[in-house]
N, C-alpha and C positions, 0 to 999 in steps of 0.2 A: 591291232597291236596296242599295247600299253608300254610307253617308253618314258624313262626318267631322264631329266637333265640335271646334273649335279654341278652347281656353280652358275649363278645367274648374272655374271658381269656382262660386259659388252658382247663377247663371242657366245656366251651361253644363251643370252637372250636371242641372238640371231639364230642359233640352232633350234631353240624352242619355237620360234616363229616359222622356220622352215619345216619342222616336223608337223606342226599344227596344220600346215597347208597340204600335207600328203594324205590322199584318200585312204591309204592302208592303216594310218595311225588313228586309232579311236580315242586314245587318251594320252595327253602329255602331263607329266607330273614333275614339278620343280622342287629342288632342295638346295640349300645353301648353308654355309657355316653360320650365317646369321639367318635363322628361320623367318624372322620378320621381313627380311628383304625378299626371300623366296615367296612369301605370301603376297607381298605388295606387287611383285612382278607378275605372279600368277593371276592376281585380280585384273591387272592391266591387260594381260593376254587372254583372259577368260579360260584359263586352264587350272589344273589342280596343284596343290602344294603338299609337301610332307616335311616332317621335322628333320629327318636325317636319312642317310643311306641304309642303315640297318632296318629301319621300319619300312622303307621302300622295298628292299629285297624280301622281307618277310611277307609283304602284301602281294607279291607276284608281279614280275616284270617280263616283258618280251625282249627288252633291250635297254641299255643304259648309256647315256652320253656323258662323258666326264669332261667338263669345261671349267673346272675349279682352278685354283692357283697351282703353279708348277710343283710346288713343294708337296702337294697332296696327291698328285697323279699316281705315283707308284703304289701307295697304300690302297687307294680307292680301286685302282685297276686290279690289283691282286685280289681284293675282297670280292669284286664283281666276277672275276674269272673263277674263283674257287666256289662261287655260288652257281656257276654254270650258266651265267647270263651273258649273251652276246654284248660286246662293248664297243663303243666308239670313244677314243681318247685323244684329246689334243696333244700335240707334241710339246715337250718331250715326254715320253712315257715315264721317265725317271730323271732326277736331277743329275745323277752321275752314271758313268758307264757301267759300273758293277750292278747297279739297280736295273738298268736296261737289259743286261745279260741275263739276270735272274728272271725277269719277266718274259724274255724270249724263250727261255727254257721251260717256264711254266706254260706258256702258250703251246709249246710242243707236247708237253706231258698231258695237259688237260684236253687239248683239241677244241677248246672254247674259241669261237671265232672273234677276232678283234680287228678293228679297223682304226688306223692311226690317222689323225687329221692333217695330212699333207694335201691341201686343197688344190695345189697347182696340177696335180694329176687329173683333175676334173675340169681344168680350163680348156676351152675349145682350141686355143692356139697351141698349147703344149701337146694336146692329144693329136692334133694335125701333124706336128713335127714328128712325134713318135711314130705315127703311121707311115710317114714318108721314109723314116730311117729303117723301120722294120721291113717295109715293102720294097726297099732298094731304089726308091725314086731319086735319092740324092747320090747314088753310087756308093763308093767307098767314103765313109765319113772320116775326115782328117782332123777337124777342129771344131770345138764348141766354145762359145763365149757366153758366160752366164753373168747377169747383172742384177743386183738388188741395191738400189740407191734410194734411201729414205729422204723425204723432203726436209725433215727436222728430227732432232734426237728425241727419244722417249724420256720420260721423267727420270730423275736421278734414282729414285727408289726402285724403279723398274730395272734400271741398268745394274744396280747392285745385286739383284737376284737373278739376272738373265743368264749368267754363265758365260757371257762374252759374245762378241759379234759373230763368230763362226757358229757357235752353238745356238744362238738366238735368231740370227738373221740369215746367214749364208746356208744354214742347214736345209732350207727350202730348195736352194739351188743344188745342193749336194744330193738331195733326194731325187729331184727331177732329172738330174744328169744320169743317174742310175736308171730311172724310169724310161728316159728317151733312148739311151744307148743300149740298155740291157747288159752293160758291162760293169765290172767292179774296178776301182782304182787300185794301183799297186804302189804308187808313190805320190807324195804331195810335197810341195815347197811353198811356204807362205810367209807373208810379211804384213806388218801393220804400222800405223802411225797415228799421231795425235797432233792436230793443229787447231782443235776446237776448244770447247769448255773444259775446265779442270775436272769436272765430274767423271770423265772417262778414266783419268789417271787414278782418281780416288776409288773407282770401281775395279781397278786392275784390268782395264779394258782399253781398246783402241777405238777411234771414231771412224777409221778407214782401214780396209784390209784388202789384200789380193792373194790369190793362190794359183798355182799351176798344178793340175792333176795329170798324171799319166795313167791311162786306163789299160786294162789287161791286153787289149788288142793293139795298143800303141797310139790310140786316139789321144790328142792333147785337149785339155779343158782349161780355159782361162776364166777365172772367177774374180769378180770385184764386188765390194760392198762399201757403202759409206752411209753415215748418219746425216750428211750435209749435202743435199742436192737441191739447191734453192729453186730450181726450175720445176720441181714437182716430184711425185713418187714415180720412179723409173724402174720397171721390172721387165727384163728382156732375156731372150735366149736366141743366139744365132748359131746355126749349124751349117758348116761348109763341107761339101762333099765333091767327089770327082765329077758328078753329073749336074750339080746344082747346089743352091743354098736357100735356106729358109730362115725367117726370123719370127719369133713370138714377141708381141708388144710393139710392133712397128705399125702403129695406127694413128688416128687423129689425136689421140691423147698423149702422144710421145712427148716426154718431158726433156726435150733436147732441141736446140735451135741450130740453124745452119749458118755458117760463116760465109757461104757463097752469095755473091751479089744477086739480089732479086729472087732468092729461093726462100720459100716459106714451107716448113715441114708440118707445122701444127695448125690445124684448122678447127679443132673442137676443144671442149673443156679437158683439162688435165686431171689426172688423179692426184689426190693429196694424201692417201693412206692405202694400206693393203686391203682395208675393208671394202672401200668402193671399187678398187681394182678387181677384186676377186668375188664380188657378191654373187654372181651366177654360179661360180664354182662351189661356194659354200652350200648353195641349195642342191647342186648336183651330188656332192659327196654325201649328203644326208639321204638322198634317194638311193644311192649305192648302199648305204648302211641298212636301210630298210630291206633292200634286196638281199643283203648278206644274212639278215635275220631270217629271211625266207628260204635260205639255202644256197645262195650264190657264194662264190669264193670271195675272200677278203681282197679288196683292191690295194691294200697297204697294210701288211701284217706288222706285228711287233718286231719280227726279224728284219723286215725292211727298214723300220725306224731305227733299229740298232745299227744297221750298216751305215745309215746317214749320220748317226751319232758318232760312230767310229771315225768317219771321215772328218767330222767337225773336231773331234779330239786330236786327230793327226794334224789338222791345219793349225790348231792352237799350239800344239807342241812344237811344230816346225817354226811358227812365229817366235816362240820364246827361245828356242835353241838357235835360231838363225841358220838352220840347216835342213835339208830334206828329211822326210820321215817315210819309212816303208810301212804300209798298212799292216804287215804281219807283226809289227811291234804292238799293235793295239789289240787288247783282249777281245775275243769273240766267244760264241757259245762252243761248248764241247762237241 
């Protein structure tokens, strides 16, 4: 297979390295908005480089990984899909909901396979919990608690273009809640606050947020996110059912200390960013992408990504309104 990676920043480089390690991939070709950067990274990784996406598509590709800046995703994904090339695209597929709707409809019309980069679907813990829910091991599921607590805020320039904490951070939880439960949310109620740096207010964002989701079958989901968790990067999912309970992220890296006398919860190194927390999942999702090119079904379609984006929109709208929002208020495909 000959696969391109568009955008060679931090995540693009990781994707290129993971692709290079797969036996099915014969050639990896890099491109970037700054061609000199693509050539430099290509030299370091001992892979090929091209000047732009157009020349790559003209030269023949089996697949294309889009890891460029968020603002470029929609245009690049549409170009790749219209060329009939299977695509992997980092989230979000578009900066706004209307763009995501358009791409989901294009996916349906063209039939071109697309995988969206929600890497938690490939994490061993999340997959274990999903299997337990689907297999009935936990009985009737009553409650989920989803946590994404960053150790420190991202740069101000990133925040300004991120779309806000629900669209940028919590969207991973929103996607994986759908993945684990197999259910869609019908209502959300959200809130947010700022007790940190002024840069959040300047970005029309919040540094900490919470939401309650009511799923179609009545399951409740409690979601929290913060940019300030000094103990480390904390990503967890707890699922409580009538026959048992399971937790993702409850291991020796847990960024949480116990107040109980004589109790120590953490015995190993903690994670400090999403990259080291999900490094194995990033490799697994590229294996799945190669399998999709070979004919397997997409493990996360554009329509899946759209549903997570709709939830993020609903959460942000609820936070701003100070009132619950029904998902039927948020546009979907026809």
